[in-house]
N, C-alpha and C positions, 0 to 999 in steps of 0.2 A: 503494499501500500503505498504510495510516496502521500506525503506530505504538503500541502500549499502552504503558502504565506495568505491568507483568504479572507475576505472581508465582506461587511454586510452595507448595502449601499443603502442607506433609509431616504427617507422621504420627509423632508421637510427644509426651511431655509434656514441659511444659515445665522446663527443669531448677532448677527452683526451691528444692531439696534440693540442688543441688549449692552446697560451700562457697566455692567460690571469689570474688573480688569481682564476679563477674556478677551474683548475687544479693544483689539490696541493693533491691529493693522488697518487700513483703507480696505476697500471691497478690491482694486486693483490687484494691490500687492497680496490680499490672501487668494483671490483664487488663480493669480499667475502662478503663484510661488507653488497651489497643489500640483497645479495642470502642468505644470515644469519638470516637476518631482512624478508627477506620472504618466510622462509622457518623454521616454527618451530621443525620443528622431527628435522634434523640435527642441530640443535644448543641446542635440551634440554630443551626450555625455555617454560616456562608457556604459551598459547597461550594469555591469557590478558593482562600479560608482553609486547608483540612483538610492536616493533615502527609499525608507518603504513608509509610503503614503500612513499616516496614523489616524484619519480622519475617512468617515462614507465619501464616496462617490456623490452618489445624490440629493446630501446635501448642498454641496458646493455646486454641482447643475443647479440647481435652483436659485441658489444666491447668485449665479451666473446670470442665468435668465431674466431676473428681476430686476436686476442692475446693467444690461445689457450696454445702455449707452453711457454708464460708466468705466466699461472697460476697451481696454485700446485694441486696435486692431489684431496687433499679435496676441493677446490674450483672446479676443474673440474666437482666432482661427484655432486655438487649440482645443475650444471648448465646444465648438460647433459638430463635429462628429458624435461627440454623444448625445445632441439634442436630437439627429437626424432617426428615423426609424430604419431598421438593420437591411432592410429592401434596398437601400439606394446605394446601397456598393461603396462605400467609401471607407477607406481604412478607420479601425479605430487603435490607437497604442497603446497599452498599459504596460507600463516597467520594461520587461524584458521581451515583451511579445506584443507583435501588432495580432489583432481581428480580423479579419477581411470578409463583411458580412457580404451573404450572397444578393444576387439581382432576381428582380419581379421575375424575370424569364427561366433562371433556375428554384425558384418559390414552389413549394407546395402547401396546401393546408389542408386541417383537417377542422368540423366543425361539432362541437360538444352542445349542450344546450344554452352553456350562456358563454361560452369562450371560440375564439377561432383562433387557432394554432398555425404557424408560420413558419415553415421547415424545409429543408433542402437535404435530397438524397446523397448528394455528393460532394467531394472534397470534406476541409476540415471540419467544417461545422453541419457533417451528413449525421442525419437520425432516422432512424428505422420506422417505419409506420407503426409497429408494434409500440414500441416505447410513446410516441407520441398520442397513441391512442391509450396507456395507463396515465398517461398523464393526464389527458383527457377526464378521465374515471375522476384523478381526487381534485384536480381542480372542479366541475361540479359538487364535488362535495363541499370543498370549502366555501364554494359560492351560499350553498346549503346552510350551512354552519354561521358563518359570517354575515351575510343577508338574511336568511330566512329564520333564523333557530333567532339569531342574536339581535335582530331585527335594524343592522346599519345600510342606513341609505348605500342603494349600487352605485358604484363608479359613473359618473356623466358620460355619455356616449360619445363618440369619437365620431358619429353620424359614419359614414362611408370610408373614410379614410385610410382604416385598413380591409378595404371591401364589403364590410358589413356593420350590421351598430352592434354587434356581438365583441366582447373585450378582446384585445387583440395579445397574444404570448410568440414571442419572436423566441427560437432555441437560435442559439450561436453557441462557439467554441469557446465560451467566457471561462471554462474550468484550465483551460491551457493558463489562465490570466490568476488561477486561482480565485475566480469569481463565481458564484452558485449566482450571482443573478440580479437585478436593479430596476427599479421603476421609474422612469423620467417621464415627459411631457411636451408634445412639439405643439402644446397649444398656442393661440397666440393672445386671444380673449380668455375671459371667464366664464364659465360652464358648470351646471348643478344650479341647486337653487339657495348658494351662498354665495356672497362677493366674491370671495377669493379663491372658489373652487376651480378646479380643471381638468377634461378628460386626459385621463396617460396612458401609456403605455406598458408593458414588463419584457424583460430580454430573459433569458435565463439560460442555464447550460444544457447543451445538446444532448448529451446521455448522464452525467452525475458519476462518469466513472473517477476514479483515483480520490478521491477526497476521504475523510475520516468513515464519516459513516457508509453504511451499505446506500447504494444509489437509490434503490426505495424509496429508502426514511431519509435520504439528504432532499429528495426533492419534495417529498411529502410538504417537511418543516417549511423551505423554501416556501411552497407556495400559499401556503397558510400565512407565512411573513408578508412577502412581498404584494398577497393579494390586499391585505391588511395596510401596506402603504397606498395600492390603488384607492382602496375609501378613504383614507385619509386625505388625499389630492381633492376627494370631490366635496370635505368641508373645508380646511383650511390648510395648506402646505406652507405657510411662514410659519408654526409654531415651533416652539424649543423643541429644536431637532432629539434631544435625547428624550423626551418625553415621548415624540411620536415612533422612536427606536425600541425603545420599552416598550410599550405598548405593542408595541407590531410584535416584540421578542413574546412578551406576555401570552400574544394569539398565538401563537405555536402550540402551545399546554392543553390552548382551549377546545384547538382543532384537531392536536394529535395527544393527546396527554399521558401515552406511554413512550414515546420516544426519547423526551426529556434531554433534547440537544441542548436546550439556552442552560441548560445546567454548568455546563463550560464556564462560561461568562463569570460565574459570584465564585470561584473559588471550588475546591476537592472539600468538603465535608470530613472533618477529622475527629475523633474522640480526644478531647481535651483534660488528660488523666490530671495534670498539675493545677487546673481549673483557673489560668491565669489570664482566662477570651485569648490566646495566642495559639495559634501552631505553633510548637517545638519540635524539632527532631527526634524523630523516634516516633514520635507517637502516631498513630492509626490512621491512614486516610484511604475514601474513597478514591484509587487509582481510577478516572473516567478512562482514559488513553491507555494505560499501561507503561507510560514512558518511566515510571518509578521516580517521579519530581510529584510532590505535592502544589500544585501550581498555585498561585493567586489569584482574586478576582476581584469584584466590586463589592464584594463583605469584608474584604480585607480592605479598603477606604472609607471607611464610613465620614471620614474627615472632609472626604471633595461633597462640591455642590450637586444636590439630587440632581441637577441639571447640567454637572461637568460631562466634558466631550471630548474624549481620547487625553486625558490629562493623567492617568493614573500611569503608570510603567508600560503595561499590557495593551493600555488605549481602548480598552473594552468595555469600562464602566456602565457607558450608555445602554447598552444589552444587559447588563448583568444590572441594572435600574428594573429590569421588568419586576421583581418584587417589592418596588413601589406600587406597582398598579398593580399585582398579585395581592400586597395587603389591602389596598383600596376593594378590591373587590369581593377578595373572601372576607372581609369586612362589613361591607354595605351592598353586596350584590353585585353580579355582570354589569346589572343596566346603567349603576352609576357613571363606567365608562364611557358608555355611548354619552352618558349625558355629559359630559364632560367633551368630547368632542363635539357634540352639538352648539356647544355653548363656545365654543371655539371658534366655529363657524358661523354663528351669527353675525360676529363683528371682525371686519376682513380687520389683516394685521395680527403680531404677535399678544395674544392675551391668556398666557396658558394658566397661569396662577388665578386670575378672576377666575376662569374658568371652573378651575377646579377647586374653588374657593365655593364659589355660586355652588355647584353643585352639592358639595358636602354640607350646606348651609341647609339645605332640603332635607339631609338627614340627621339635621340638629347636631353637625360639628363643622368644622372649618378647617382651611390648610394648614395653621398653626397647629391648631390639637390634632389633626390625623398623623402629619407629617412627625411630630414628637412620641404617637403612640406606635410610629413604625418604627423610631428607633429600640424600643421596648420590643416587638416582638422579633427583632433581630437580634437580641439576645436572646429572647425566648422562643425560641425558630418553633416550637411544638404548638406554637397560636395557628402556624401557616396549616393548611389543609397538607402540604406536602412539604411539611416543614424535615419528614426525616432526612429527606432530600440536601436541606440546606445548611450549611456550615452557618456559624456563629457569627456575628461580628466581633471585629476586631476591637481588642480593648485597647488601651497607649497605656496604662501601668496598673500594676499591681503592686502596691504597697504595705508592709506590715502595720499595729499596730503603735501607735502614740506619735505619730509623725506630723507634724505639719507639713498639709501639703500645699500650703498656700503656691502660689506660682511666683512669687516675688522673693519669697524666703530659700526655696530649693527648687530652683529653675528646671534640673534635671526632672524634677520628676511631674511635670507639665510641657510634655515637648510641644505642642502649639505655641507654645508662648503665649496664651493668651488670645490670641487675634485666631478668631473662628470665623471662616466664612460662611455665607448666606444659603440658607436650606442643610445645614450640616449636622452631624453629631459626634460627639468625643463623651466617651466611656474612660470613666476613673473607678479603680476598683481598689477597696479598702480590707485589707481580712483581719477577721477576728477586732470589729471597731468598736472603741467605748467613748462616751462621753458626747459634745453635741458639735455638731461643724455645722460650718456657715457658708452660704453659697451667697459672693455679690455680681451683681450685672446691670450696670446701666442700659443695658437694650434688650431687644427682642429673646430675652431664654425661657426656655421652659426647661423644668429640672423635675427629675424624677431620682426615687431609688427602688433598686432590686434586692433584695435580702433574701440569704439563704440560713436557713437554722442550720444544716449538713453540707458539705462542699457537694456542689455536685445535684443537691438535692433540689426541691422546688421551689419558685422564686414567687415570694410576695413583694406587690407593686407598690410604693407608696408614692404623691404626686407633691410634689412640693410649695405651697403656693408663697409665691414673691411679692411681697410688698415694696414698693420702690426699689425696686430691684435686688432686695435682699430677702432673703430666709433661711430660714436655720433646719436640722432634722438630730434627735438625738438615735443613738443607735438602741435596739431595745437588747437586753440582757440575752446571752445565749446567741446574739449574730455573730454567724460565720465568715459571712462575704454580705458586704455592702455595693453595691455594681451602680453608682450615680450616672445618671445619662443625663446631658447636659446638650439640645439642642437651642441652636439659632432659627429661631423659625421666622424671620424677616424672608423676603425677596430678594434683596437689594445689599443688606447690609454684610460687606465681606471683613469690617474689621470688627465682629463681635467680641469685647472683652470681657472678662469672668474671673473669678477668685477663689475655689474652693481649700475651706482651712479648717483645722482641729480647733475647736476652741475651747479645750480642754488644758492642751500640754501647749508649753510656752512654742513661741515659732524657731522654729530652726536655724543657725543662722548660714549667709550665703558660703558653700561648699566652692574650693576652687577645685575644680578638676583633677583628679590624680591617674584614671583609666578609661578607654571609653566607653561613653554614654549608654553607647549603643551594642547590640550585641553582636556575636562574629558569624561568620559562616556555618559554624557547627552548632550553634544556636545557646552557648556558653552565655551565662549569664555573671554580664559588668556593670562594673559604675563608679561610682566615686569611694575612693577609701577615705574610714575615716567617719563615713556618716554609721546610724544605727538604723538607715531606711534598707528595706530591700527593696530593689530595683528588678522584676523579673519580663525580660523583653529577648525574642529569642528571631532569627532569622527566618525565614518562610521557608520551609522544605528543603533547606540547603544548598538556594539557588543564589543564596547572598555572594557578590564575587570582590567586594570591597567596605573597609571600617573605616571610619575617620578616625585618626591618630588623637591620642588627647592632646595632644600640644594645639588642637584644630577646634576641640572641641568651643572656647568660648568663642573664636571667629564663627562655627557654624552657627550660632547662638545667634549673635549679632546680626549675622547676614541672616539669618530666616526667613523674616518676616518681607524682605525687598522679595527673597528670590522665590517665595511661596507661589506667587500665581496659581495657585491651588493646585500644584503638584507635593505633596507630602516628598521632605527630603527625606525623610525615615528611608534608613539601611532594613529597616525590617523585614523589607519585599523586592521580589524578585527582578530585574529589568528585563520585561519578556524574557522572563525565561522559559524556555521552551514552550511555550502557549502561542497557539497558531491565532492571528487577528483574519477576523471576516468582513467581507464588505456585501450588505445584503438588504 
């Protein structure tokens, strides 16, 4: 079985309008740099030197299309082939591979109840009629589930552009470039009932051979995922791309619950033998792909915003955030997701968060309350319907009893430095807590504490009310472990500050680091000498390749905030550690 660098081409306009620190480049710079790295022929670069794209292609296509007049002629030339239907015969260049679409003269078609499949029987793009017919059966099942059972609007019709009013799916040898498929649009104006809606078409691989999954399974989840993107086009393709990708990945579960392909994005579940909320070398994990390495995923990056896109080392957190959508559907029911999508469509432009909040208000909740509760579910994963498949979220620190954990007195115990980006969660864990703990934050924070009377036992969750940004909690006698769940519920504040301190013991003096703050590749415990604190932190599956030296720790600390741009520099996690990427 050959392994690809494979990518998910999601649907949504890039959040260039987003006011957070993510939006740094102009549209021209963003689109040009992406497509230059995607197209080695255009740049004249040696293929082996081309960087691997870390963002989905379709959002960049949507950004380019909606901002066409802002792009230079050279950038427009890079993008143009991707916007056209494959039957135009114009070559598409991606990384080291050139995909040459077939012409209308070479085209064969097959109609199912709802779709027209366009394929050829010759050349690199060749597909067999039998395979096309199998795809047609599955595609109709997908339509029946997503449009029939779940009652989403059908994608707007393109009229006769594909030869009929049915939805068009084109088969190309996208697998030669490691691409399962993508959805794009050649619409010039809005279509459908919503102001930003567009008709679209889908392009998928011609045989699904060589991917990690067996061809039938790869084809099924691709159809479920991509067709939900097609549906999203009809509502509003300008929403946060992370939301559109995570909801499409969630849809894979709803249509094909036994395939579980989306588990590759969240990190592999493990047995937390030492109860520190982190994977440590030697602990047993579910090795999905049999490569002998415990791979990271979105559950290892709770400190990244929920709308982060390609910001983790493996660049896949936007797909793993399907657990956010899964929480919403498990807690409030599947129709809530449709309500959210409908809310986004009613108003043109990116209004993802108001749409989610409005939908949750009808359920007696809100975006802030639901987001915080999601952080609780990510620790107490049995709350999910499929919780047995999910790893617990990553806990930043485990500290022993009697330690003041204020971030201004023992900075090594609070690795985010008190700067927490929008819609993100941080976890602090204290073993055998005693006394009263005080939390202070001037921002839109929500705080809960999850307690266990026995390590690994059932959780009891207590919400800690905050008055003027301050609240306190007294540890009940016999508490074996307390996990503080700290959520920044603001959709815009990227510098939330907070302080969590032990109000019983005196403040611990600032320490001069004499050893690495972070663990080494073997997962051994390391930290400052001379401290009574026990800091447990490990690498992720033995994939860590480097550890900062002790002499650099203070510099790392000082440089942390300006270097953040919401990618954690914690060496606890691997950098693309044998984890494939996917465009779909």
